[in-house]
C-alpha positions in Angstrom: -27.8 10.4 -2.4 -25.2 9.8 0.3 -25.2 6.5 2.2 -23.6 6.2 5.5 -22.5 3.0 7.3 -21.9 2.6 11.0 -19.4 -0.2 11.8 -18.6 1.2 15.3 -17.2 -1.5 17.5 -16.8 -4.0 14.6 -13.4 -5.4 13.3 -12.7 -5.8 9.6 -10.0 -7.7 7.8 -9.1 -6.5 4.4 -6.6 -8.5 2.3 -4.6 -6.8 -0.5 -5.0 -3.7 1.5 -2.0 -1.9 -0.1 -3.5 -2.0 -3.6 -6.0 0.4 -5.2 -9.2 -1.5 -4.5 -8.0 -3.0 -1.1 -6.9 0.4 0.2 -10.2 1.9 -0.8 -12.1 -0.7 1.1 -9.8 -0.4 4.1 -10.5 3.4 4.1 -14.2 3.0 3.7 -14.3 0.6 6.7 -12.2 3.0 8.8 -14.4 6.0 7.8 -17.5 4.0 8.9 -16.0 3.6 12.4 -14.6 0.0 12.1 -11.2 -1.1 13.4 -9.4 -2.2 10.3 -6.9 -5.0 10.1 -5.2 -4.2 6.7 -3.2 -7.2 5.5 -0.9 -7.3 2.6 2.6 -8.7 1.6 3.4 -5.1 0.6 4.0 -2.7 3.4 2.3 0.8 3.4 5.7 2.5 3.1 6.4 0.8 -0.2 6.5 3.3 -3.1 3.7 1.3 -4.9 1.4 1.1 -1.8 -1.8 3.2 -1.7 -2.9 2.4 1.8 -3.2 5.2 4.4 -2.5 3.7 7.7 -3.8 6.7 9.6 -6.6 6.5 12.1 -7.9 3.1 13.2 -6.1 1.1 10.5 -3.7 -1.5 11.8 -1.3 -3.1 9.2 -0.5 -6.8 9.3 2.2 -8.0 6.8 1.6 -11.6 5.6 1.8 -13.8 2.6 -1.8 -14.9 2.1 -0.8 -17.6 -0.2 0.9 -19.3 2.7 -1.4 -21.1 5.1 0.8 -20.6 8.2 1.1 -17.0 7.5 -2.7 -16.6 7.1 -3.4 -18.5 10.3 -0.7 -16.4 12.2 -2.2 -13.1 11.1 -5.9 -13.9 11.7 -5.0 -15.3 15.2 -3.0 -12.1 15.9 -5.9 -9.9 14.8 -8.3 -11.6 17.1 -5.8 -11.5 19.9 -5.2 -7.7 19.3 -8.9 -6.7 18.9 -10.9 -9.4 20.6 -13.2 -10.3 17.6 -13.5 -10.4 13.8 -16.7 -9.3 12.2 -16.0 -8.8 8.5 -13.6 -10.2 5.9 -13.1 -8.5 2.5 -11.0 -10.8 0.3 -9.5 -8.2 -2.0 -6.0 -9.8 -2.7 -5.8 -10.6 -6.4 -4.4 -9.6 -9.7 -4.7 -10.1 -13.5 -2.5 -11.8 -16.1 -3.4 -12.6 -19.6 -2.5 -12.1 -23.3 -1.9 -15.6 -24.4 -4.1 -18.6 -25.4 -4.3 -21.6 -23.3 -1.8 -23.6 -25.4 0.7 -20.8 -25.1 0.2 -20.1 -21.3 3.1 -20.9 -19.1 2.2 -23.2 -16.1 3.9 -20.6 -13.8 1.2 -18.1 -14.8 -1.5 -20.8 -14.0 0.1 -21.3 -10.5 0.6 -17.8 -9.9 -3.0 -16.7 -10.6 -4.6 -19.6 -8.7 -2.4 -18.8 -5.8 -3.1 -15.0 -5.7 -6.7 -14.9 -6.8 -8.2 -18.1 -5.4 -5.9 -19.7 -2.8 -5.7 -16.4 -0.9 -9.5 -16.2 -0.7 -9.7 -19.9 0.3 -7.2 -19.7 3.1 -8.5 -16.5 4.5 -12.0 -17.7 4.5 -11.0 -21.1 6.0 -9.2 -19.4 9.0 -11.7 -16.6 9.5 -15.0 -18.5 9.4 -14.7 -19.9 13.0 -14.3 -16.5 14.3 -17.0 -15.1 12.0 -19.5 -17.6 13.4 -18.9 -16.2 16.9 -19.9 -12.6 15.7 -22.4 -13.7 12.9 -20.2 -11.8 10.5 -19.8 -11.5 6.8 -17.3 -12.1 4.0 -17.2 -10.4 0.7 -14.8 -11.6 -2.0 -13.8 -10.3 -5.4 -14.9 -12.3 -8.4 -15.2 -10.8 -11.9 -17.7 -10.1 -14.7 -15.5 -12.1 -17.1 -15.8 -15.3 -14.8 -19.3 -15.7 -16.2 -18.0 -17.1 -19.4 -14.8 -18.1 -21.3 -12.8 -15.6 -23.3 -9.8 -15.1 -25.5 -6.5 -14.6 -23.9 -7.2 -14.7 -20.1 -8.9 -17.9 -19.4 -6.8 -18.8 -16.4 -7.8 -15.5 -14.9 -11.5 -16.1 -15.6 -11.3 -19.6 -14.1 -9.8 -18.4 -10.8 -12.6 -15.8 -10.5 -15.2 -18.4 -11.3 -13.7 -20.3 -8.4 -14.1 -17.4 -6.1 -17.8 -17.3 -7.0 -18.3 -21.1 -6.4 -16.4 -21.0 -3.1 -18.5 -18.0 -2.0 -21.7 -20.0 -2.7 -20.3 -22.9 -0.8 -19.3 -20.9 2.2 -22.8 -19.4 2.3 -24.5 -22.8 2.2 -22.2 -24.3 4.9 -22.8 -21.3 7.1 -26.6 -20.5 6.7 -27.8 -18.4 9.6 -24.4 -17.6 11.0 -22.0 -16.2 8.4 -23.0 -14.5 5.2 -20.8 -14.8 2.2 -21.1 -12.8 -1.0 -19.0 -11.7 -4.0 -18.8 -8.7 -6.1 -18.1 -8.9 -9.9 -16.3 -5.8 -11.3 -15.3 -5.4 -14.9 -12.5 -2.8 -15.5 -11.7 -0.9 -12.4 -10.2 2.6 -12.6 -6.8 1.9 -11.1 -3.4 3.3 -12.0 -2.3 -0.1 -13.4 -5.4 -0.5 -15.6 -4.9 3.1 -16.9 -1.4 2.3 -17.8 -2.3 -1.0 -19.6 -5.2 0.5 -21.5 -4.2 4.1 -21.9 -6.3 4.8 -25.0 -9.6 3.8 -23.2 -12.4 6.1 -22.0 -11.8 6.0 -18.2 -15.0 7.7 -17.5 -16.8 4.3 -18.1 -14.9 2.6 -15.5 -16.0 2.0 -11.9 -13.8 3.5 -9.2 -12.5 1.5 -6.3 -14.5 3.7 -4.0 -17.8 2.8 -5.7 -17.0 -0.8 -5.4 -16.1 -0.3 -1.8 -19.6 1.2 -1.1 -21.1 -2.0 -2.4 -18.9 -4.1 -0.1 -19.9 -1.9 2.8 -23.6 -2.6 2.0 -23.0 -6.4 1.8 -21.5 -6.3 5.3 -24.1 -4.1 6.7 -27.5 -5.1 8.4 -29.2 -3.8 5.2 -28.0 -6.9 3.4 -29.0 -9.3 6.3 -31.0 -11.4 4.0 -28.3 -11.6 1.2 -25.9 -14.5 1.1 -24.4 -16.6 -1.6 -24.8 -13.8 -4.2 -22.4 -12.5 -6.9 -23.3 -8.8 -7.3 -22.4 -7.0 -10.6 -20.4 -3.8 -10.0 -19.4 -2.9 -13.5 -21.5 0.0 -14.2 -21.0 1.1 -17.9 -17.6 -0.6 -18.1 
């Protein structure tokens, strides 16, 4: 069954938009008629970028671990397009492979900056605008955030933080701004295929499938859903 979304007249901010999942979400918003503000520190013409800036996609370069940059970009988006309706906090990454007692503090700082601080800063500066439009935020947590695990505890902790901040934003903005998270397991991306080349890729969820769930959570069909962490791991 094909599901279509209509976000005509709406403005969506997607962070991490040059990556595999971020670009899929940006393209999904565009295809649904939204004006897309695609933000990333990596520009679309970079050889690793996957974002297609064609159509109604407007790219904004910014370091979303830096509060001044976040505030500048969000203010510019609202100035350019007159409103902000949806935020997809996609910026994030994975690091792991060592137990806690062997993990460098730089890895800790890096993961908390990229996975949690970006979500916090974007939400902080977007919420006042989203209150005006009764908009929605969707952020990326992870299935692994539900429990501890061997070798990637710092990553899991950052994604647990995303879930808790999502619940907090939902509580603080009842009736005005909806905030939800999605929890992927392994996503079918070029980086994951390189790291786990012997895996059965057919069990992995694609970025486009996750983007569809994000579209649903932003749509009127999910008007009664806020504070949720939605599994999006299929058979992975």
